C-alpha positions as CSV (number, residue, x, y, z in Angstrom):
1,M,-10.3,-3.3,-13.2
2,K,-9.3,-1.2,-10.2
3,K,-6.0,0.2,-9.0
4,I,-5.5,-0.1,-5.2
5,E,-3.0,2.2,-3.6
6,A,-2.2,1.6,0.0
7,I,0.0,3.6,2.3
8,I,1.1,1.5,5.2
9,K,3.7,1.3,8.0
10,P,6.9,-0.3,6.7
11,F,7.1,-3.1,9.2
12,K,3.6,-4.4,8.0
13,L,4.8,-4.9,4.5
14,D,5.5,-8.7,4.8
15,E,2.2,-9.3,6.5
16,V,0.3,-7.4,3.8
17,K,2.2,-9.2,1.0
18,D,1.4,-12.6,2.5
19,A,-2.2,-11.7,2.9
20,L,-2.5,-10.6,-0.7
21,H,-0.7,-13.8,-1.9
22,E,-3.2,-15.9,0.1
23,I,-6.1,-14.5,-1.8
24,G,-4.5,-15.0,-5.1
25,L,-3.0,-11.7,-6.0
26,M,0.5,-12.0,-7.5
27,G,1.5,-8.6,-8.7
28,I,2.4,-5.7,-6.4
29,T,4.6,-2.6,-6.7
30,V,6.2,-1.3,-3.6
31,T,7.7,2.2,-3.2
32,E,9.3,3.7,-0.1
33,A,7.6,6.9,0.8
34,K,7.6,9.5,3.5
35,G,4.6,11.5,4.8
36,F,2.4,12.4,7.6
37,G,-1.3,12.6,8.4
38,R,-3.0,13.5,11.6
39,Q,0.0,12.4,13.7
40,K,2.1,15.2,12.1
41,G,5.4,13.6,12.9
42,H,7.1,13.3,16.3
43,T,10.0,14.7,18.4
44,E,13.2,12.8,19.0
45,L,16.4,13.5,21.1
46,Y,19.8,13.2,19.5
47,R,22.9,14.0,21.6
48,G,20.9,16.1,23.9
49,A,19.3,18.2,21.1
50,E,15.6,17.8,20.4
51,Y,14.4,17.8,16.8
52,I,11.1,17.2,15.0
53,I,10.6,14.4,12.4
54,D,7.9,15.8,10.1
55,F,7.9,13.0,7.5
56,L,7.5,9.5,8.8
57,P,8.7,6.5,6.8
58,K,5.9,4.7,4.9
59,V,5.5,2.2,2.2
60,K,3.2,2.7,-0.8
61,L,1.7,-0.4,-2.4
62,E,0.1,-0.4,-5.9
63,I,-2.0,-3.3,-7.1
64,V,-4.2,-3.6,-10.2
65,C,-6.8,-6.3,-9.9
66,P,-10.1,-7.4,-11.5
67,D,-13.2,-5.7,-10.1
68,D,-14.4,-8.9,-8.4
69,M,-11.2,-9.2,-6.4
70,T,-11.1,-5.6,-5.2
71,E,-13.0,-5.9,-2.0
72,R,-11.1,-9.1,-0.9
73,A,-7.8,-7.3,-1.6
74,V,-8.9,-4.2,0.4
75,E,-10.0,-6.4,3.3
76,A,-6.8,-8.4,3.3
77,I,-4.7,-5.1,3.3
78,M,-6.8,-3.7,6.2
79,A,-6.6,-6.8,8.3
80,A,-2.8,-7.2,7.8
81,A,-1.8,-3.5,8.1
82,R,-4.0,-2.5,11.1
83,T,-2.2,-1.9,14.4
84,G,-5.0,0.1,15.9
85,R,-2.7,3.1,16.4
86,I,-2.6,6.4,14.6
87,G,-0.7,6.3,11.3
88,D,-1.8,2.9,10.1
89,G,-2.3,4.4,6.7
90,K,-4.8,4.8,3.9
91,I,-6.2,2.9,0.9
92,F,-7.2,4.6,-2.4
93,I,-9.2,2.8,-5.1
94,T,-9.4,4.1,-8.6
95,P,-10.8,2.7,-11.9
96,V,-8.4,1.5,-14.5
97,S,-9.6,1.8,-18.1
98,E,-6.8,-0.3,-19.8
99,V,-3.8,-2.5,-19.0
100,I,-1.2,-3.6,-21.6
101,R,1.5,-6.1,-21.0
102,I,4.5,-4.7,-22.8
103,R,6.2,-8.1,-23.5
104,T,3.2,-9.8,-25.2
105,G,0.8,-7.0,-26.1
106,E,-2.0,-8.6,-24.1
107,R,-4.7,-6.2,-23.0
108,G,-7.2,-5.9,-20.2
109,P,-7.5,-8.5,-17.4
110,D,-5.2,-10.9,-19.3
111,A,-2.4,-8.4,-18.9
112,I,-2.6,-8.3,-15.1
C-alpha cells in the first residue's frame, strides 16, 4: 500500500476529487494548508498600501491506496490539478506498512 499526499491549488479540488472517483478511489482526506514554493508569494494592494502575501492558500490531499492503483491515482491527480502555471503543487508517495479500520478491526488492504 502507498500513501499519496498531494498539495494542490484550492480551486482544483473538485476536479481532482472527481478524477479520483472515476478511477475507483473512494477515500480521501482534505486539509486546508498554506505554503509557498518557488513562487514565494506575491504582492497585493489594500487601501493604497502594498503588502506581501508569503503563504498562499493550498489544499493537502491524503490518499491510501493499493500498490496497483498508485500510478493511476497519481496520473489522475496530475491531469486534474495541472494549470501549467507556477504553484500547481507537489505529490509525495510513501509506503504504508499497515492500515487498521477502527470500527471493525480489519487490517491491510481490506481496511482501506
